[in-house]
C-alpha positions as CSV (number, residue, x, y, z in Angstrom):
1,X,65.2,52.1,-67.8
2,X,62.8,49.2,-66.9
3,X,63.8,45.6,-67.3
4,X,62.2,42.2,-66.9
5,X,62.0,40.6,-63.5
6,X,63.3,37.1,-64.6
7,X,66.8,38.0,-63.2
8,X,68.3,36.1,-66.1
9,X,70.9,38.9,-66.5
10,X,71.6,39.3,-62.8
11,X,75.2,40.2,-62.1
12,X,75.6,42.1,-65.3
13,X,76.3,45.9,-65.2
14,X,74.1,48.3,-67.0
15,X,76.9,49.0,-69.5
16,X,77.3,45.3,-70.4
17,X,73.5,45.0,-70.8
18,X,73.3,47.9,-73.2
19,X,76.3,46.6,-75.1
20,X,74.6,43.2,-75.5
21,X,71.3,44.8,-76.6
22,X,73.1,46.9,-79.2
23,X,75.0,44.0,-80.5
24,X,71.8,42.1,-81.2
25,X,70.3,45.1,-82.9
26,X,73.4,45.4,-85.2
27,X,73.1,41.7,-86.1
28,X,69.5,42.3,-87.2
29,X,70.3,45.4,-89.3
30,X,71.0,48.5,-87.2
31,X,72.0,51.2,-87.7
32,X,71.5,50.9,-91.5
33,X,67.9,49.8,-90.9
34,X,65.7,50.8,-88.0
35,X,65.2,48.0,-85.5
36,X,61.8,48.6,-83.8
37,X,62.6,46.6,-80.6
38,X,62.9,48.2,-77.2
39,X,65.4,47.0,-74.6
40,X,62.7,45.1,-72.6
41,X,61.9,43.0,-75.7
42,X,65.5,42.2,-76.4
43,X,66.1,41.2,-72.8
44,X,63.0,39.0,-73.0
45,X,64.6,37.3,-76.0
46,X,67.8,36.8,-74.1
47,X,66.0,35.3,-71.1
48,X,64.0,32.9,-73.3
49,X,67.3,31.9,-75.0
50,X,68.8,31.2,-71.5
51,X,65.7,29.2,-70.6
52,X,66.0,27.1,-73.7
53,X,69.7,26.4,-73.1
54,X,69.0,25.6,-69.4
55,X,66.3,23.2,-70.5
56,X,68.7,21.2,-72.7
57,X,71.4,21.3,-70.0
58,X,69.0,20.1,-67.3
59,X,67.7,17.3,-69.5
60,X,71.3,16.3,-69.9
61,X,71.7,16.3,-66.2
62,X,68.6,14.1,-65.7
63,X,69.8,11.7,-68.4
64,X,73.3,11.2,-67.0
65,X,72.8,11.8,-63.3
66,X,69.3,10.9,-62.3
67,X,70.6,7.7,-60.6
68,X,72.6,9.9,-58.2
69,X,69.7,12.2,-57.5
70,X,67.0,9.6,-56.8
71,X,66.1,9.3,-53.1
72,X,67.8,12.7,-52.1
73,X,65.7,15.5,-50.6
74,X,63.7,17.2,-53.4
75,X,64.3,20.7,-51.9
76,X,68.0,20.5,-52.8
77,X,68.9,22.7,-55.7
78,X,70.8,20.4,-58.2
79,X,71.6,23.2,-60.7
80,X,75.3,23.2,-61.4
81,X,75.9,21.2,-58.2
82,X,77.1,17.8,-59.2
83,X,80.5,18.4,-60.8
84,X,81.6,14.8,-60.4
85,X,79.9,11.4,-60.4
86,X,79.2,10.4,-56.8
87,X,78.1,6.9,-58.0
88,X,75.2,7.3,-55.6
89,X,72.9,4.9,-57.4
90,X,75.6,2.3,-57.8
91,X,76.5,2.6,-54.1
92,X,72.9,2.3,-53.0
93,X,72.5,-0.8,-55.2
94,X,75.7,-2.3,-53.8
95,X,74.5,-1.4,-50.3
96,X,71.3,-3.3,-50.8
97,X,73.2,-6.4,-51.9
98,X,75.6,-6.1,-49.0
99,X,72.8,-5.8,-46.5
100,X,71.4,-9.1,-47.7
101,X,74.6,-10.7,-46.4
102,X,74.4,-8.6,-43.2
103,X,77.6,-6.7,-44.0
104,X,76.1,-3.4,-42.8
105,X,78.2,-1.5,-45.4
106,X,78.7,2.0,-44.0
107,X,77.1,1.3,-40.7
108,X,74.0,3.4,-41.3
109,X,71.7,0.4,-40.5
110,X,72.2,-2.0,-37.7
111,X,71.5,-5.7,-38.4
112,X,69.4,-7.0,-35.5
113,X,68.6,-10.6,-34.5
114,X,65.6,-11.8,-32.6
115,X,63.7,-15.1,-32.1
116,X,60.2,-16.6,-32.2
117,X,59.2,-19.3,-29.7
118,X,57.5,-22.0,-31.7
119,X,54.3,-23.8,-30.7
120,X,53.6,-27.4,-31.7
121,X,51.1,-27.5,-34.6
122,X,51.3,-23.7,-35.3
123,X,52.6,-22.9,-38.8
124,X,52.1,-19.1,-39.1
125,X,53.8,-16.5,-36.9
126,X,53.5,-12.7,-37.0
127,X,56.5,-10.4,-37.5
128,X,56.0,-6.8,-36.1
129,X,55.7,-3.9,-38.5
130,X,58.7,-1.8,-39.5
131,X,61.1,-4.8,-39.8
132,X,62.9,-5.4,-43.0
133,X,63.7,-9.2,-43.0
134,X,67.3,-10.1,-43.9
135,X,67.4,-13.8,-43.2
136,X,65.3,-16.5,-41.4
137,X,67.4,-19.2,-39.7
138,X,65.0,-22.0,-40.5
139,X,66.8,-24.7,-42.3
140,X,67.5,-28.4,-42.3
141,X,70.0,-29.4,-39.6
142,X,73.5,-30.2,-40.7
143,X,74.2,-33.9,-41.4
144,X,77.9,-33.6,-40.7
145,X,77.7,-35.3,-37.3
146,X,78.2,-38.7,-35.7
147,X,74.7,-39.8,-36.7
148,X,75.2,-38.9,-40.3
149,X,77.8,-41.6,-41.0
150,X,76.6,-44.3,-43.4
151,X,76.8,-47.6,-41.5
152,X,76.9,-49.6,-44.8
153,X,79.8,-47.6,-46.4
154,X,82.9,-49.7,-47.4
155,X,85.1,-47.4,-45.3
156,X,83.2,-48.3,-42.2
157,X,83.5,-52.0,-43.0
158,X,87.3,-51.6,-43.6
159,X,87.8,-49.8,-40.4
160,X,85.9,-52.4,-38.4
161,X,88.3,-55.1,-39.7
162,X,91.1,-53.1,-38.1
163,X,89.3,-53.1,-34.8
164,X,87.9,-49.5,-35.1
165,X,84.7,-49.0,-33.3
166,X,81.5,-48.6,-35.4
167,X,80.4,-45.0,-35.6
168,X,82.2,-44.2,-32.4
169,X,84.7,-41.5,-31.5
170,X,87.7,-43.6,-32.7
171,X,86.2,-43.9,-36.1
172,X,85.2,-40.2,-36.0
173,X,88.9,-39.2,-35.8
174,X,90.4,-41.9,-38.0
175,X,88.0,-41.7,-40.9
176,X,89.0,-39.3,-43.8
177,X,87.3,-35.9,-43.7
178,X,86.5,-36.2,-47.4
179,X,84.5,-39.3,-46.8
180,X,82.5,-37.5,-44.1
181,X,81.7,-34.6,-46.4
182,X,80.6,-36.9,-49.2
183,X,78.5,-38.9,-46.7
184,X,76.8,-35.7,-45.4
185,X,76.1,-34.5,-48.9
186,X,74.5,-37.8,-49.8
187,X,72.4,-37.8,-46.7
188,X,71.2,-34.2,-47.5
189,X,70.3,-35.2,-51.0
190,X,68.4,-38.3,-49.8
191,X,66.5,-36.1,-47.4
192,X,65.7,-33.6,-50.1
193,X,64.4,-36.2,-52.5
194,X,62.7,-38.6,-50.1
195,X,61.8,-36.4,-47.2
196,X,61.0,-32.8,-46.5
197,X,63.3,-29.8,-46.5
198,X,62.8,-27.0,-44.0
199,X,61.5,-23.8,-45.9
200,X,59.5,-20.7,-45.2
201,X,57.4,-18.0,-46.9
202,X,57.0,-14.4,-45.8
203,X,53.7,-12.7,-46.8
204,X,52.3,-9.2,-46.0
205,X,50.1,-9.0,-42.9
206,X,47.7,-6.5,-41.4
207,X,48.9,-3.0,-40.6
208,X,52.4,-3.4,-41.9
209,X,53.2,-6.7,-40.2
210,X,54.5,-9.8,-42.0
211,X,53.3,-13.4,-41.7
212,X,56.1,-16.0,-41.5
213,X,54.9,-19.5,-42.6
214,X,57.2,-22.4,-41.7
215,X,57.5,-25.7,-43.5
216,X,57.2,-28.4,-42.1
217,X,54.8,-27.5,-39.4
218,X,56.7,-27.3,-36.1
219,X,56.2,-30.4,-34.0
220,X,58.5,-30.4,-30.9
221,X,56.8,-33.4,-29.3
222,X,58.7,-36.1,-31.1
223,X,59.1,-37.0,-34.8
224,X,60.6,-39.4,-37.3
225,X,63.6,-41.2,-35.9
226,X,63.2,-39.7,-32.4
227,X,62.9,-41.4,-29.1
228,X,61.4,-38.5,-27.2
229,X,58.1,-38.7,-25.5
230,X,55.4,-36.2,-24.8
231,X,56.6,-32.8,-23.7
232,X,60.2,-33.3,-25.0
233,X,62.1,-31.8,-27.9
234,X,63.7,-35.0,-29.1
235,X,63.3,-36.7,-32.4
236,X,62.6,-35.2,-35.8
237,X,64.6,-34.8,-39.0
238,X,68.3,-35.1,-38.8
239,X,69.1,-38.2,-36.8
240,X,67.5,-37.1,-33.5
241,X,68.0,-33.4,-33.9
242,X,64.3,-32.8,-33.6
243,X,62.2,-29.8,-34.7
244,X,63.7,-26.7,-33.0
245,X,61.5,-25.0,-30.4
246,X,62.9,-21.5,-31.4
247,X,63.5,-19.9,-34.8
248,X,65.8,-16.9,-35.2
249,X,65.6,-14.2,-37.9
250,X,67.7,-11.2,-38.8
251,X,66.2,-7.8,-39.7
252,X,66.8,-4.1,-40.3
253,X,64.7,-1.6,-38.3
254,X,63.1,0.7,-40.9
255,X,61.7,3.1,-38.3
256,X,64.7,3.7,-36.0
257,X,67.4,6.4,-36.4
258,X,69.3,3.9,-38.5
259,X,66.4,3.4,-40.9
260,X,67.4,5.8,-43.7
261,X,69.7,8.6,-42.7
262,X,71.2,9.1,-46.2
263,X,67.9,8.8,-48.0
264,X,68.8,5.6,-49.8
265,X,65.3,5.2,-51.2
266,X,64.8,1.9,-49.4
267,X,62.4,3.5,-47.0
268,X,60.1,6.5,-46.9
269,X,61.0,9.8,-45.3
270,X,59.4,9.4,-41.9
271,X,58.4,12.6,-40.2
272,X,58.6,14.8,-43.3
273,X,56.4,17.8,-43.0
274,X,57.3,19.8,-46.1
275,X,53.7,20.5,-47.2
276,X,51.5,23.0,-45.5
277,X,47.9,22.2,-44.7
278,X,46.8,24.3,-47.7
279,X,49.1,22.4,-50.0
280,X,47.8,19.1,-48.6
281,X,44.2,20.2,-49.1
282,X,45.2,21.0,-52.8
283,X,46.3,17.5,-53.3
284,X,50.1,17.9,-53.0
285,X,51.7,14.5,-52.8
286,X,55.2,13.0,-52.2
287,X,57.5,12.5,-49.2
288,X,60.1,15.2,-50.0
289,X,62.4,12.8,-51.8
290,X,63.3,12.8,-55.5
291,X,61.5,9.9,-57.1
292,X,61.0,11.0,-60.8
293,X,62.7,13.5,-63.1
294,X,59.9,15.9,-62.2
295,X,60.9,16.0,-58.5
296,X,64.5,17.1,-59.1
297,X,65.0,20.8,-58.5
298,X,66.8,22.2,-61.5
299,X,66.6,26.0,-62.0
300,X,67.4,28.1,-65.0
301,X,71.0,29.2,-65.3
302,X,71.7,33.0,-65.2
303,X,73.7,34.5,-68.0
304,X,76.7,35.3,-65.8
305,X,77.0,31.6,-64.8
306,X,77.4,30.5,-68.4
307,X,80.9,30.0,-69.8
308,X,82.0,31.7,-73.1
309,X,80.7,28.8,-75.2
310,X,77.3,28.8,-73.6
311,X,77.1,32.6,-73.8
312,X,77.8,32.5,-77.5
313,X,75.0,30.0,-78.1
314,X,72.6,32.2,-76.0
315,X,73.5,35.3,-78.0
316,X,72.9,33.6,-81.3
317,X,69.6,32.1,-80.1
318,X,68.5,35.5,-78.7
319,X,69.3,37.1,-82.0
320,X,67.1,34.6,-83.8
321,X,64.3,35.2,-81.3
322,X,64.7,39.0,-81.8
323,X,64.4,38.6,-85.5
324,X,61.3,36.5,-85.1
325,X,59.8,39.0,-82.6
326,X,60.6,41.9,-85.0
327,X,59.0,40.0,-87.9
328,X,55.8,38.8,-86.1
329,X,55.2,41.5,-83.5
330,X,56.3,44.6,-85.3
331,X,56.7,44.4,-89.1
332,X,53.9,41.9,-89.4
333,X,51.3,44.3,-87.8
334,X,49.7,45.2,-91.1
335,X,50.3,41.8,-92.7
336,X,53.8,43.0,-93.8
337,X,52.7,46.0,-95.7
338,X,52.8,49.6,-94.6
339,X,50.4,52.0,-96.3
340,X,52.0,55.3,-97.4
341,X,50.5,58.1,-99.6
342,X,49.7,56.8,-103.1
343,X,51.5,53.5,-102.4
344,X,52.3,50.6,-100.1
345,X,55.6,49.7,-98.5
346,X,56.3,46.0,-98.2
347,X,58.3,45.0,-95.2
348,X,60.6,42.0,-94.8
349,X,58.4,40.2,-92.4
350,X,58.5,36.8,-94.0
351,X,62.3,36.8,-94.4
352,X,62.8,37.7,-90.8
353,X,60.4,34.9,-89.6
354,X,61.7,32.2,-91.9
355,X,65.4,32.9,-91.3
356,X,64.8,33.2,-87.5
357,X,63.1,29.8,-87.3
358,X,65.8,28.2,-89.4
359,X,68.5,29.6,-87.2
360,X,66.7,28.4,-84.1
361,X,66.4,24.9,-85.5
362,X,70.1,24.7,-86.5
363,X,71.2,26.0,-83.0
364,X,69.0,23.4,-81.2
365,X,70.3,20.5,-83.4
366,X,73.9,21.6,-82.8
367,X,73.4,21.8,-79.0
368,X,71.7,18.5,-78.9
369,X,74.5,16.8,-80.9
370,X,77.1,18.4,-78.7
371,X,75.4,17.2,-75.5
372,X,74.9,13.7,-76.9
373,X,78.7,13.5,-77.5
374,X,79.3,14.6,-73.9
375,X,77.0,12.0,-72.3
376,X,78.6,9.7,-69.8
377,X,78.2,6.7,-72.1
378,X,79.9,8.4,-74.9
379,X,82.7,9.7,-72.8
380,X,83.4,6.1,-71.5
381,X,83.2,4.8,-75.1
382,X,85.8,7.4,-76.2
383,X,88.1,6.7,-73.3
384,X,87.9,3.0,-74.0
385,X,88.6,3.6,-77.7
386,X,91.6,5.8,-76.8
387,X,93.0,3.1,-74.5
388,X,92.4,0.5,-77.1
389,X,94.4,2.5,-79.7
390,X,97.1,3.1,-77.1
391,X,97.5,-0.6,-76.5
392,X,97.4,-1.3,-80.2
393,X,100.2,1.3,-80.8
394,X,102.3,-0.1,-78.0
395,X,102.0,-3.6,-79.4
396,X,104.0,-2.6,-82.5
397,X,107.0,-1.6,-80.4
398,X,109.8,-4.0,-79.6
399,X,109.4,-6.2,-76.7
400,X,111.7,-5.8,-73.7
401,X,114.3,-8.3,-72.6
402,X,113.6,-9.7,-69.2
403,X,116.4,-11.1,-67.1
404,X,115.7,-13.7,-64.5
């Protein structure tokens, strides 16, 4: 006995296969009517039914779990693998937010810090390639210091009447902290409105580098309100704080061992050599990671992997395909009529084809409706509705008496 090579019935004994084939024949009309289908044709119908069912299941997987698959190696077989929600997409999204704050999350990427020595009059500075910038420490100096106190504030005048020194250390300790904070905020607002805030822009550079543009232009040799002379770092914005001679920035190394060990999708897959030279010459693309639904490896499910509900659907669909094959490929050979001596025998070709296609359409709609009801969104909605009804039912019960 020769069977197809699709291996869709792998794991089944020959006895079970014959029993399945005979069942489909009986549903079509045997043994009362002759069913002109050989075992290979019936097996082909079963394999096509399994492929159809697997397609619907795999589409359901992509709809509900693509977020967990994105960024994982595309050579992984995801068929029947994810039995629980790993929240991979949500974790990777939370990880990217946490990394902005330098939290490091699960320790897969090390937050590094380095510095750039500034040059007077130079506004643009090059950041080497392979560095994912987290933060640039280039900001207006804090105004909460001795020089940020307002000499004309009523508090200062009142303290001076009691003999407190003006803007000295005595006043620094005696003066309320709230007044210092309000004074610093007022100074910052005045500087933002009337002066110039420190800011920066990061733009792409050549060969993967980045260009850091600083505002205002660094000017270490003096500035507004400063008393420094040439070659010093005094003066500048902030009551003598001056323009800093060094700017620090934090970054993640995208090329080191900590770059992307769990395929978060934030970086490429460095060093991936999944394609042969022949495949590359044929135009194969990608970096070995799942980036679209077409990349995820989802195979057809064999008959023995299906549960009883799925097997029932496959049997019914295979039966419809067998009727269609019998109507089109066998009894429709002579346009549905079989010439006999002195007469013609009309076969039931049209009935087989029409009922088969109707059965297929009904089975597809039933399966689609079932999978829609079992989507993650629908499951969460049903659970929320159950909880809401439970809370509503509990609200009608008597309230307990609490003793204090």
